[in-house]
Residue frames as qw, qx, qy, qz and C-alpha x, y, z in Angstrom:
[[0.435, -0.740, -0.511, 0.050, 21.78, 29.72, -61.53],
 [0.136, 0.666, -0.181, 0.710, 22.33, 33.18, -60.07],
 [0.412, -0.150, -0.677, 0.591, 23.23, 33.71, -56.47],
 [0.288, -0.837, -0.317, -0.341, 20.85, 35.50, -54.07],
 [0.026, 0.712, -0.407, 0.571, 22.10, 37.85, -51.51],
 [0.656, -0.541, 0.346, -0.397, 23.29, 36.38, -48.23],
 [0.931, 0.200, -0.306, 0.001, 25.03, 33.33, -49.59],
 [0.375, 0.508, -0.595, 0.497, 28.33, 34.10, -47.86],
 [0.354, -0.387, 0.525, -0.670, 26.58, 34.05, -44.48],
 [0.742, -0.005, 0.531, -0.409, 24.58, 30.89, -45.08],
 [0.240, 0.433, -0.743, -0.450, 26.23, 28.50, -47.59],
 [0.230, 0.168, 0.956, -0.064, 23.33, 25.93, -47.46],
 [0.430, 0.076, -0.253, -0.863, 20.43, 25.95, -49.82],
 [0.461, 0.204, 0.809, -0.301, 17.23, 24.00, -49.48],
 [0.255, 0.094, -0.643, -0.716, 15.39, 22.73, -52.59],
 [0.652, 0.131, 0.443, -0.601, 11.69, 21.95, -52.49],
 [0.116, 0.273, -0.875, -0.382, 11.62, 18.58, -54.29],
 [0.770, 0.126, 0.257, -0.571, 8.46, 16.86, -55.52],
 [0.581, -0.037, 0.786, 0.209, 10.02, 14.50, -58.04],
 [0.558, 0.769, 0.298, -0.094, 8.44, 16.36, -60.94],
 [0.712, 0.432, 0.118, 0.541, 10.69, 17.57, -63.81],
 [0.059, 0.884, -0.039, 0.463, 10.94, 21.23, -62.58],
 [0.541, -0.774, 0.277, -0.179, 11.97, 20.65, -59.03],
 [0.942, -0.082, 0.226, 0.236, 14.11, 17.71, -59.96],
 [0.611, 0.590, 0.028, 0.527, 16.12, 19.67, -62.52],
 [0.154, -0.890, 0.175, -0.393, 16.55, 22.48, -59.98],
 [0.787, -0.562, 0.254, -0.010, 17.90, 20.02, -57.42],
 [0.893, 0.136, 0.193, 0.383, 20.34, 18.53, -59.88],
 [0.382, 0.737, -0.016, 0.558, 21.57, 22.02, -60.83],
 [0.365, -0.862, 0.138, -0.322, 21.70, 23.23, -57.21],
 [0.913, -0.359, 0.078, 0.179, 23.90, 20.45, -55.87],
 [0.747, 0.115, 0.062, 0.652, 27.03, 21.20, -57.89],
 [0.080, 0.798, 0.076, 0.593, 26.35, 25.01, -57.86],
 [0.572, -0.791, 0.102, -0.191, 26.51, 24.95, -54.04],
 [0.916, -0.226, 0.096, 0.318, 29.43, 22.55, -53.89],
 [0.617, 0.465, 0.058, 0.632, 31.53, 24.77, -56.14],
 [0.085, -0.766, 0.095, -0.630, 31.00, 27.59, -53.67],
 [0.201, 0.250, -0.763, 0.561, 31.96, 25.56, -50.61],
 [0.538, -0.103, 0.384, -0.743, 28.37, 24.91, -49.51],
 [0.084, 0.101, 0.990, 0.060, 25.83, 22.20, -49.86],
 [0.502, -0.121, -0.289, -0.806, 22.19, 21.59, -50.95],
 [0.248, 0.105, 0.887, -0.375, 19.46, 19.79, -48.99],
 [0.319, -0.214, -0.645, -0.661, 16.35, 18.41, -50.65],
 [0.374, 0.062, 0.594, -0.709, 13.07, 18.81, -48.80],
 [0.263, -0.102, -0.835, -0.473, 10.80, 16.09, -50.06],
 [0.376, 0.016, 0.465, -0.802, 7.20, 16.62, -48.96],
 [0.079, -0.279, -0.931, -0.222, 4.43, 14.01, -49.15],
 [0.312, -0.211, -0.050, -0.925, 1.21, 16.02, -49.46],
 [0.223, 0.143, 0.887, -0.378, -0.89, 13.01, -48.41],
 [0.522, 0.349, 0.002, -0.778, -3.43, 13.93, -51.17],
 [0.794, 0.345, -0.376, -0.331, -2.86, 10.95, -53.51],
 [0.924, -0.312, 0.221, 0.013, -1.88, 7.40, -52.56],
 [0.838, 0.378, 0.013, 0.393, 0.85, 7.45, -55.14],
 [0.018, 0.933, -0.202, 0.296, 2.39, 10.56, -53.52],
 [0.693, -0.609, 0.386, 0.024, 4.28, 8.40, -50.97],
 [0.871, 0.110, 0.331, 0.347, 5.98, 6.41, -53.78],
 [0.416, 0.815, 0.070, 0.398, 6.76, 9.60, -55.69],
 [0.298, -0.897, 0.282, -0.166, 8.37, 11.07, -52.54],
 [0.824, -0.364, 0.400, 0.168, 10.47, 7.97, -52.10],
 [0.744, 0.454, 0.250, 0.423, 11.66, 8.08, -55.71],
 [0.116, 0.935, -0.054, 0.332, 12.44, 11.87, -55.35],
 [0.558, -0.752, 0.349, -0.021, 14.47, 11.21, -52.22],
 [0.870, -0.071, 0.386, 0.298, 16.44, 8.41, -53.88],
 [0.580, 0.676, 0.160, 0.426, 17.20, 10.56, -56.96],
 [0.098, -0.953, 0.154, -0.244, 18.32, 13.43, -54.77],
 [0.686, -0.599, 0.402, 0.092, 20.66, 11.28, -52.69],
 [0.843, 0.209, 0.328, 0.372, 22.10, 9.71, -55.82],
 [0.377, 0.806, 0.081, 0.448, 22.86, 13.31, -57.04],
 [0.525, 0.138, -0.412, 0.732, 24.70, 14.13, -53.81],
 [0.298, -0.544, 0.054, -0.783, 22.07, 16.06, -51.90],
 [0.004, -0.055, -0.856, 0.515, 21.18, 15.31, -48.35],
 [0.362, -0.367, -0.607, -0.605, 17.47, 14.68, -47.93],
 [0.193, 0.064, 0.673, -0.711, 14.80, 15.45, -45.38],
 [0.187, -0.359, -0.830, -0.384, 11.40, 13.78, -45.74],
 [0.232, 0.061, 0.349, -0.906, 8.29, 15.74, -44.69],
 [0.098, -0.406, -0.874, -0.249, 4.65, 15.00, -44.49],
 [0.287, -0.342, -0.013, -0.895, 1.66, 17.27, -44.10],
 [0.252, 0.098, 0.806, -0.526, -0.74, 16.46, -41.23],
 [0.077, 0.401, 0.860, 0.306, -4.06, 15.09, -42.32],
 [0.003, 0.788, 0.595, -0.160, -6.97, 17.37, -43.04],
 [0.191, -0.557, 0.085, 0.804, -5.01, 20.43, -44.33],
 [0.107, 0.008, 0.655, 0.748, -6.06, 19.97, -47.95],
 [0.291, 0.581, 0.607, -0.456, -9.51, 21.61, -47.69],
 [0.521, 0.830, 0.128, -0.154, -8.80, 23.51, -50.88],
 [0.770, 0.409, -0.025, 0.489, -5.92, 24.04, -53.34],
 [0.034, 0.822, -0.194, 0.534, -5.17, 27.41, -51.67],
 [0.680, -0.646, 0.259, -0.229, -5.08, 25.87, -48.20],
 [0.957, -0.023, 0.127, 0.260, -2.81, 22.99, -49.43],
 [0.556, 0.630, -0.092, 0.534, -0.48, 25.50, -51.08],
 [0.237, -0.806, 0.262, -0.475, -0.21, 27.54, -47.86],
 [0.849, -0.453, 0.262, -0.077, 0.43, 24.47, -45.75],
 [0.906, 0.261, 0.045, 0.330, 2.98, 23.18, -48.20],
 [0.328, 0.736, -0.189, 0.561, 4.93, 26.47, -48.30],
 [0.477, -0.748, 0.265, -0.376, 4.79, 26.80, -44.47],
 [0.941, -0.268, 0.189, 0.078, 6.10, 23.22, -43.94],
 [0.784, 0.391, -0.002, 0.481, 8.93, 23.71, -46.47],
 [0.103, 0.803, -0.203, 0.551, 9.96, 27.11, -45.07],
 [0.658, -0.661, 0.255, -0.257, 10.02, 25.77, -41.52],
 [0.966, -0.057, 0.138, 0.213, 12.04, 22.76, -42.54],
 [0.591, 0.611, -0.093, 0.519, 14.53, 24.94, -44.41],
 [0.179, -0.814, 0.273, -0.481, 14.96, 27.27, -41.44],
 [0.850, -0.460, 0.232, -0.112, 15.37, 24.31, -39.08],
 [0.918, 0.200, 0.089, 0.332, 18.10, 22.93, -41.41],
 [0.422, -0.628, 0.117, 0.643, 19.92, 26.21, -41.23],
 [0.412, 0.300, 0.527, 0.680, 19.22, 27.26, -44.83],
 [0.083, 0.464, 0.129, -0.872, 18.44, 30.94, -45.59],
 [0.389, 0.319, -0.427, -0.751, 17.34, 30.17, -49.22],
 [0.598, 0.187, 0.759, -0.180, 14.56, 27.92, -50.22],
 [0.077, 0.280, -0.624, -0.726, 14.67, 27.17, -53.92],
 [0.628, 0.405, 0.531, -0.401, 11.43, 26.59, -55.81],
 [0.431, -0.016, 0.743, 0.512, 11.20, 25.10, -59.27],
 [0.403, 0.754, 0.390, -0.343, 8.77, 27.54, -60.91],
 [0.476, -0.027, 0.494, 0.727, 9.45, 28.34, -64.52],
 [0.093, 0.095, -0.248, -0.960, 8.28, 30.71, -67.28],
 [0.362, -0.322, -0.715, -0.504, 5.05, 28.77, -68.09],
 [0.387, -0.512, -0.674, 0.366, 4.16, 28.84, -64.34],
 [0.126, -0.326, -0.119, 0.929, 4.73, 32.56, -64.38],
 [0.208, -0.095, -0.516, -0.826, 2.45, 32.99, -67.42],
 [0.424, -0.453, -0.765, -0.172, -0.33, 30.93, -65.79],
 [0.336, -0.451, -0.504, 0.655, 0.07, 32.94, -62.52],
 [0.018, 0.142, -0.091, -0.985, -0.41, 36.27, -64.35],
 [0.376, -0.259, -0.618, -0.640, -3.64, 34.99, -66.02],
 [0.452, -0.454, -0.739, 0.208, -4.93, 33.60, -62.66],
 [0.253, -0.409, -0.374, 0.793, -4.33, 36.88, -60.91],
 [0.144, 0.005, -0.323, -0.936, -5.91, 38.86, -63.76],
 [0.426, -0.377, -0.726, -0.387, -9.05, 36.68, -63.48],
 [0.462, -0.516, -0.615, 0.377, -9.13, 37.35, -59.74],
 [0.005, -0.944, -0.182, -0.274, -8.95, 41.14, -60.24],
 [0.711, -0.367, -0.095, 0.592, -5.41, 41.44, -58.89],
 [0.063, 0.967, -0.026, -0.247, -3.85, 44.89, -58.86],
 [0.477, 0.800, -0.364, 0.024, -0.63, 45.95, -60.53],
 [0.259, -0.603, 0.731, -0.189, 1.55, 44.32, -57.94],
 [0.771, -0.012, 0.611, -0.177, -0.21, 40.99, -58.37],
 [0.785, 0.610, 0.072, -0.078, 0.06, 41.13, -62.16],
 [0.088, 0.792, -0.604, -0.015, 3.86, 41.32, -61.72],
 [0.871, 0.112, -0.469, -0.088, 3.60, 37.59, -61.12],
 [0.859, -0.462, -0.103, 0.195, 5.87, 35.57, -58.81],
 [0.066, -0.935, 0.347, 0.011, 8.93, 37.30, -57.51],
 [0.728, 0.413, -0.519, 0.175, 12.28, 35.73, -58.34],
 [0.390, 0.017, -0.665, 0.636, 13.35, 36.40, -54.68],
 [0.425, -0.633, -0.186, -0.620, 10.98, 37.01, -51.83],
 [0.006, -0.270, 0.760, -0.592, 11.42, 37.07, -48.03],
 [0.718, -0.355, -0.435, -0.411, 9.08, 34.62, -46.27],
 [0.795, -0.602, -0.030, -0.061, 9.65, 34.63, -42.54],
 [0.602, -0.640, 0.407, 0.249, 12.99, 33.17, -41.64],
 [0.638, 0.002, 0.612, 0.466, 13.86, 32.19, -45.22],
 [0.270, 0.522, -0.290, -0.755, 14.07, 33.71, -48.74],
 [0.770, 0.366, 0.518, -0.073, 12.04, 32.05, -51.46],
 [0.043, -0.587, 0.533, 0.608, 14.18, 31.87, -54.56],
 [0.797, 0.438, 0.387, -0.154, 13.02, 30.87, -58.03],
 [0.318, -0.509, 0.548, 0.583, 16.23, 30.39, -60.13],
 [0.295, 0.142, 0.820, 0.468, 14.34, 28.94, -63.13],
 [0.275, 0.663, 0.467, -0.517, 11.64, 31.58, -63.39],
 [0.295, 0.691, -0.283, -0.597, 13.03, 32.69, -66.80],
 [0.113, -0.220, 0.923, 0.294, 13.49, 29.12, -68.13],
 [0.707, 0.054, -0.290, -0.643, 10.93, 27.47, -70.40],
 [0.875, -0.186, 0.370, -0.251, 9.63, 23.97, -69.54],
 [0.881, 0.443, -0.137, 0.094, 11.54, 22.60, -72.56],
 [0.281, 0.709, -0.509, 0.399, 14.77, 23.97, -71.18],
 [0.545, -0.478, 0.537, -0.431, 14.12, 22.49, -67.79],
 [0.957, 0.058, 0.235, -0.159, 13.31, 19.03, -69.18],
 [0.701, 0.612, -0.331, 0.155, 16.45, 19.15, -71.37],
 [0.153, -0.662, 0.645, -0.350, 18.57, 19.26, -68.21],
 [0.761, -0.170, 0.561, -0.279, 17.07, 15.87, -67.18],
 [0.892, 0.440, 0.057, -0.087, 17.24, 14.33, -70.66],
 [0.388, 0.748, -0.510, 0.173, 20.92, 15.13, -70.97],
 [0.216, -0.492, 0.760, -0.366, 21.51, 13.15, -67.80],
 [0.479, -0.049, -0.852, -0.207, 19.20, 10.32, -68.54],
 [0.065, 0.027, 0.706, -0.705, 17.24, 11.22, -65.44],
 [0.211, -0.498, -0.783, -0.307, 13.60, 10.02, -65.15],
 [0.138, -0.111, 0.347, -0.921, 10.99, 12.04, -63.35],
 [0.095, 0.450, 0.850, -0.256, 7.47, 11.79, -61.93],
 [0.131, -0.268, -0.345, -0.890, 4.39, 13.42, -63.29],
 [0.175, 0.223, 0.667, -0.689, 1.53, 14.61, -61.04],
 [0.076, 0.445, 0.803, 0.389, -1.84, 13.73, -62.70],
 [0.057, -0.773, -0.509, 0.375, -3.51, 16.54, -60.83],
 [0.152, -0.446, 0.249, 0.846, -1.68, 18.99, -63.11],
 [0.120, -0.067, -0.698, -0.702, -3.94, 17.88, -65.89],
 [0.013, 0.426, 0.854, -0.298, -7.14, 17.91, -63.75],
 [0.035, 0.740, 0.574, 0.349, -10.11, 20.31, -63.73],
 [0.362, -0.662, -0.232, 0.614, -8.65, 23.12, -61.63],
 [0.257, 0.939, 0.075, -0.215, -8.43, 26.65, -62.91],
 [0.181, -0.717, 0.560, 0.373, -4.68, 26.43, -63.46],
 [0.499, 0.013, 0.826, 0.262, -5.04, 23.17, -65.39],
 [0.452, 0.734, 0.505, -0.040, -7.75, 24.78, -67.57],
 [0.080, 0.931, -0.203, -0.294, -5.47, 27.79, -68.26],
 [0.377, -0.455, 0.733, 0.337, -2.62, 25.40, -69.14],
 [0.514, 0.332, 0.762, 0.213, -4.80, 23.64, -71.74],
 [0.304, 0.900, 0.269, -0.160, -6.05, 26.92, -73.11],
 [0.095, -0.827, 0.417, 0.364, -2.48, 28.15, -73.67],
 [0.942, 0.310, 0.130, 0.018, -1.62, 24.85, -75.38],
 [0.335, 0.818, -0.416, 0.214, 2.03, 25.54, -74.92],
 [0.929, -0.351, -0.096, 0.069, 3.62, 22.59, -73.26],
 [0.754, 0.131, -0.113, 0.634, 7.15, 23.71, -73.99],
 [0.284, -0.818, -0.219, 0.449, 6.49, 27.25, -72.79],
 [0.396, -0.202, 0.378, 0.812, 7.99, 28.76, -75.97],
 [0.224, 0.647, 0.640, 0.347, 4.76, 30.15, -77.59],
 [0.122, 0.500, 0.104, 0.851, 3.95, 33.79, -78.25],
 [0.513, -0.709, -0.263, -0.406, 1.32, 34.07, -75.49],
 [0.804, -0.465, -0.213, 0.303, 3.64, 32.67, -72.78],
 [0.562, 0.125, -0.024, 0.817, 6.54, 34.87, -73.87],
 [0.049, -0.601, -0.160, -0.781, 4.28, 38.02, -73.89],
 [0.638, -0.696, -0.239, -0.229, 2.85, 37.30, -70.40],
 [0.791, -0.285, -0.144, 0.522, 6.28, 36.62, -68.95],
 [0.373, 0.292, 0.063, 0.878, 7.59, 39.94, -70.50],
 [0.293, -0.705, -0.221, -0.607, 4.59, 41.82, -69.15],
 [0.777, -0.578, -0.226, 0.108, 5.15, 40.34, -65.61],
 [0.681, -0.073, -0.075, 0.725, 8.86, 41.37, -65.78],
 [0.146, 0.466, 0.099, 0.867, 8.03, 44.97, -66.81],
 [0.510, -0.718, -0.234, -0.412, 5.40, 45.28, -64.06],
 [0.811, -0.433, -0.213, 0.330, 7.89, 43.87, -61.48],
 [0.499, 0.183, -0.048, 0.846, 10.49, 46.49, -62.52],
 [0.176, -0.612, -0.153, -0.755, 7.89, 49.17, -62.02],
 [0.713, -0.627, -0.268, -0.161, 6.81, 47.70, -58.61],
 [0.778, -0.220, -0.200, 0.553, 10.41, 47.44, -57.44],
 [0.245, 0.373, 0.001, 0.895, 11.07, 51.14, -58.36],
 [0.427, -0.651, -0.184, -0.600, 7.94, 52.15, -56.50],
 [0.822, -0.463, -0.300, 0.144, 9.02, 50.09, -53.52],
 [0.610, 0.037, -0.165, 0.774, 12.30, 51.91, -53.47],
 [0.018, -0.462, -0.058, -0.885, 10.62, 55.28, -53.57],
 [0.643, -0.600, -0.328, -0.345, 8.14, 54.17, -50.95],
 [0.797, -0.289, -0.300, 0.436, 11.03, 53.15, -48.66],
 [0.362, 0.205, -0.078, 0.906, 12.66, 56.53, -49.18],
 [0.334, -0.589, -0.217, -0.703, 9.41, 58.30, -48.36],
 [0.773, -0.546, -0.316, -0.072, 9.09, 56.33, -45.15],
 [0.684, -0.078, -0.252, 0.680, 12.63, 57.06, -44.16],
 [0.096, 0.322, -0.019, 0.942, 11.83, 60.74, -44.34],
 [0.456, -0.470, -0.218, -0.724, 8.32, 60.55, -42.77],
 [0.798, -0.384, -0.440, -0.146, 8.25, 57.84, -40.16],
 [0.055, 0.479, -0.653, 0.585, 9.26, 57.93, -36.52],
 [0.580, -0.269, -0.768, 0.046, 8.49, 55.75, -33.49],
 [0.323, -0.661, 0.152, -0.660, 6.77, 57.63, -30.62],
 [0.025, -0.249, 0.847, -0.469, 7.29, 56.41, -27.02],
 [0.622, 0.072, 0.404, -0.667, 3.53, 55.77, -26.82],
 [0.570, 0.105, 0.807, 0.111, 3.76, 53.15, -29.60],
 [0.580, 0.719, 0.378, -0.063, 2.69, 52.90, -33.25],
 [0.537, 0.147, 0.308, 0.772, 4.13, 54.92, -36.06],
 [0.089, 0.821, 0.203, -0.527, 4.07, 58.67, -36.61],
 [0.559, 0.375, 0.471, 0.570, 4.05, 59.90, -40.19],
 [0.129, -0.498, -0.108, 0.851, 4.91, 63.62, -40.62],
 [0.452, 0.774, 0.391, -0.211, 2.61, 65.63, -42.84],
 [0.078, 0.853, -0.314, -0.410, 5.44, 67.66, -44.21],
 [0.223, -0.330, 0.849, 0.348, 7.14, 64.51, -45.66],
 [0.437, 0.363, 0.823, 0.018, 3.86, 63.08, -47.06],
 [0.326, 0.803, 0.196, -0.459, 2.77, 66.27, -48.79],
 [0.362, 0.741, -0.392, -0.409, 3.32, 66.26, -52.50],
 [0.396, -0.271, 0.866, 0.141, 4.23, 62.52, -52.68],
 [0.366, 0.129, -0.702, -0.598, 3.32, 60.59, -55.74],
 [0.747, -0.200, 0.178, -0.609, -0.07, 58.97, -54.93],
 [0.920, 0.108, -0.365, -0.098, 1.04, 55.51, -55.99],
 [0.464, 0.313, -0.623, 0.546, 4.23, 55.76, -53.91],
 [0.310, -0.350, 0.400, -0.788, 2.25, 57.18, -51.04],
 [0.870, -0.110, -0.112, -0.468, -0.22, 54.30, -51.24],
 [0.813, 0.162, -0.524, 0.198, 2.62, 51.74, -51.16],
 [0.197, 0.370, -0.570, 0.706, 4.22, 53.49, -48.18],
 [0.553, -0.275, 0.275, -0.737, 0.98, 53.64, -46.19],
 [0.922, -0.007, -0.288, -0.258, 0.16, 49.95, -47.07],
 [0.649, 0.261, -0.595, 0.396, 3.60, 48.94, -45.82],
 [0.113, -0.374, 0.474, -0.789, 3.05, 50.86, -42.61],
 [0.778, -0.200, 0.057, -0.593, -0.31, 49.18, -41.99],
 [0.896, 0.096, -0.435, 0.004, 1.28, 45.74, -42.56],
 [0.439, 0.287, -0.606, 0.597, 4.10, 46.49, -40.07],
 [0.295, -0.319, 0.402, -0.806, 1.91, 47.97, -37.42],
 [0.836, -0.120, 0.034, -0.534, -0.76, 45.31, -37.57],
 [0.401, -0.401, 0.824, -0.011, 1.71, 42.47, -37.96],
 [0.785, 0.357, 0.475, -0.173, -0.13, 41.11, -40.96],
 [0.484, -0.098, 0.588, 0.640, 1.48, 40.15, -44.30],
 [0.021, 0.337, 0.575, 0.745, -1.42, 41.45, -46.38],
 [0.003, 0.377, 0.581, -0.721, -3.69, 44.08, -44.87],
 [0.379, 0.572, 0.137, -0.714, -5.46, 45.92, -47.70],
 [0.692, 0.462, 0.542, 0.120, -6.95, 45.07, -51.09],
 [0.429, 0.197, 0.359, 0.805, -5.80, 46.71, -54.34],
 [0.083, -0.762, -0.408, -0.497, -8.86, 48.96, -54.18],
 [0.520, -0.825, -0.192, 0.115, -8.20, 49.94, -50.61],
 [0.623, -0.261, 0.155, 0.721, -4.54, 50.60, -51.35],
 [0.262, 0.428, 0.381, 0.776, -5.50, 52.92, -54.19],
 [0.255, -0.831, -0.371, -0.326, -7.91, 54.79, -51.88],
 [0.636, -0.466, -0.278, 0.549, -5.31, 55.49, -49.12],
 [0.317, 0.082, 0.060, 0.943, -3.91, 58.80, -50.60],
 [0.246, -0.545, -0.362, -0.715, -7.51, 60.24, -50.83],
 [0.632, -0.643, -0.430, 0.036, -8.25, 59.22, -47.21],
 [0.570, -0.277, -0.168, 0.755, -5.04, 60.91, -46.08],
 [0.129, 0.268, 0.211, 0.931, -5.92, 64.10, -48.11],
 [0.392, -0.658, -0.477, -0.430, -9.38, 64.18, -46.48],
 [0.099, 0.474, -0.486, 0.727, -7.65, 64.51, -43.12],
 [0.731, -0.385, 0.089, -0.557, -10.29, 62.56, -41.11],
 [0.360, -0.360, 0.841, -0.183, -9.48, 59.59, -38.85],
 [0.835, 0.167, -0.269, -0.449, -10.22, 56.19, -40.31],
 [0.642, -0.358, 0.671, -0.096, -9.69, 52.51, -39.65],
 [0.773, 0.512, -0.292, -0.235, -8.13, 50.15, -42.20],
 [0.703, 0.398, -0.566, 0.164, -6.10, 46.97, -42.29],
 [0.756, -0.370, -0.461, 0.283, -6.23, 46.36, -38.51],
 [0.405, -0.091, -0.201, 0.887, -5.02, 49.91, -37.74],
 [0.020, -0.908, -0.382, 0.173, -6.45, 53.23, -36.66],
 [0.478, 0.233, 0.117, 0.839, -5.07, 56.28, -38.49],
 [0.184, -0.892, -0.384, 0.153, -5.58, 59.62, -36.74],
 [0.412, 0.594, -0.032, 0.690, -4.21, 63.06, -37.64],
 [0.523, -0.796, -0.223, 0.208, -2.68, 64.77, -34.58],
 [0.263, -0.868, 0.180, 0.380, -0.60, 67.97, -34.53],
 [0.289, 0.783, -0.441, -0.331, 0.77, 67.96, -38.05],
 [0.092, 0.344, -0.926, -0.126, 1.25, 64.12, -38.33],
 [0.824, -0.108, -0.321, -0.454, -0.65, 60.92, -38.75],
 [0.345, -0.387, 0.802, -0.298, -0.54, 58.44, -35.96],
 [0.717, 0.115, -0.598, -0.340, -0.87, 54.78, -36.99],
 [0.363, -0.334, 0.739, -0.459, -1.92, 52.51, -34.15],
 [0.186, -0.104, -0.957, -0.195, -3.23, 48.90, -34.06],
 [0.537, -0.441, -0.343, -0.632, -6.92, 48.55, -33.46],
 [0.493, -0.471, 0.502, -0.532, -7.98, 47.88, -29.82],
 [0.957, -0.030, 0.165, -0.238, -9.11, 44.37, -30.65],
 [0.781, 0.459, -0.355, 0.229, -5.77, 43.64, -32.23],
 [0.001, -0.614, 0.564, -0.552, -3.96, 44.91, -29.14],
 [0.729, -0.305, 0.383, -0.479, -6.18, 42.72, -26.99],
 [0.976, 0.191, -0.091, -0.060, -5.49, 39.65, -29.15],
 [0.489, 0.599, -0.499, 0.391, -1.80, 40.34, -28.82],
 [0.291, -0.536, 0.556, -0.565, -2.04, 40.57, -25.09],
 [0.902, -0.123, 0.215, -0.353, -3.90, 37.29, -24.86],
 [0.879, 0.389, -0.267, 0.073, -1.28, 35.59, -27.07],
 [0.827, -0.279, -0.135, 0.470, 1.51, 36.38, -24.63],
 [0.294, -0.807, 0.036, 0.512, 4.34, 38.84, -24.04],
 [0.425, 0.081, 0.498, 0.752, 4.80, 39.98, -27.67],
 [0.116, 0.676, 0.520, 0.509, 3.47, 42.92, -29.75],
 [0.039, -0.610, 0.038, -0.791, 2.32, 46.33, -28.59],
 [0.694, -0.633, -0.221, -0.263, 0.74, 45.00, -25.44],
 [0.837, -0.377, -0.064, 0.391, 4.24, 44.26, -24.16],
 [0.213, -0.859, 0.141, 0.445, 5.78, 47.44, -25.45],
 [0.555, -0.029, 0.591, 0.584, 7.23, 46.06, -28.72],
 [0.350, 0.760, 0.060, -0.544, 7.07, 48.50, -31.57],
 [0.685, 0.234, 0.554, 0.411, 7.26, 47.75, -35.24],
 [0.079, 0.709, -0.174, -0.679, 8.59, 50.23, -37.80],
 [0.783, 0.603, 0.103, -0.111, 8.15, 50.15, -41.57],
 [0.794, -0.062, 0.294, 0.529, 11.12, 48.89, -43.44],
 [0.081, 0.859, -0.134, -0.487, 13.14, 51.75, -44.85]]
């Protein structure tokens, strides 16, 4: 396992543990890894409440984690959140991230491996995802108060299971993984249980290449914003025309999308098609509204402000956001 940044300041890692082979192997690896560095690992065991057997599996996972030297926190989702697979995933991640932050862990470790990455790339391609989406799951990603870290993203399922077999460690299998959902259908189509086939390797390699490209673009977009962005007293963000002129269109699109996200306070504000259209809208020079923001060209610069309805919603929510004078700036 490789360390993520910030370990020295927060020597506690949280592991999302379901009792399946992937998260269980990760927990068994994380415990000694943290101990060797003077820290500790905590297992967050979440009962989804979707299947009756889930409670038994959660109890087994907790017992295995404690036997391996991890402290354990048991969690349960409130009833009614599993309206869809996507809703369940969001609720699960939110509950785990909140529990990790409450425990004092900066890093939340997830057990995704190479086969999961390959399936994710196919899923996103089927959904018409843009270049950033086709980069797959990030090895490290900030998510609110914690960082999501996937230490096993380059491991094959066979390598993950080998960790458990060497220790004689049993694990649980979720029957929903073999159900009729899109991901399960993709898994059967790949027919690569060990994750060592040509298709899986090619998909993972493509995701890695796209991620390198996306990270380089993100660095260039941050540099562009450092030159262009300022925070006027009246609120919002000012982007100087002189800094935007001549910027690479893809980098400009990323910089503008990041600005919209920061000003609106939303994690995802524009679709891939809208992101690609941003440089052309800026070149046209006319005011427009996108991603919860109004963009208006005033005296040699673009002013980016939240839409009036967004400001009103923030005011109703309480003393936060622009209604209370708080200003958000794009990350440089």
